[in-house]
Phi, psi and omega in degrees: 000323182292335179293319179295317179296318178298317180293324177294315179296319178297317179296319178294319179295317179294321177296316178295322178297317178295322179294318178293323176295321177296315178298321178297318181295321179292317182289332181273359173092019181292335183250023181296308184224087183286347182274337187297316184300327182286340176267340181295327181289343180276342178285127184254099180283333180293329181293325177293319182286336183293325183272350181282328188232000000 
């Protein structure tokens, strides 16, 4: 019986931990602009530097 109670408490702790990590990620701006990274790889910064020197 104590095993079931331990597993329930463990599951609740892990669930709350994941929820707090998600809230932290939202508040720190991790989900501000999900579209930007896929366009950032298309920008060629090396091409600008190639013509300068």
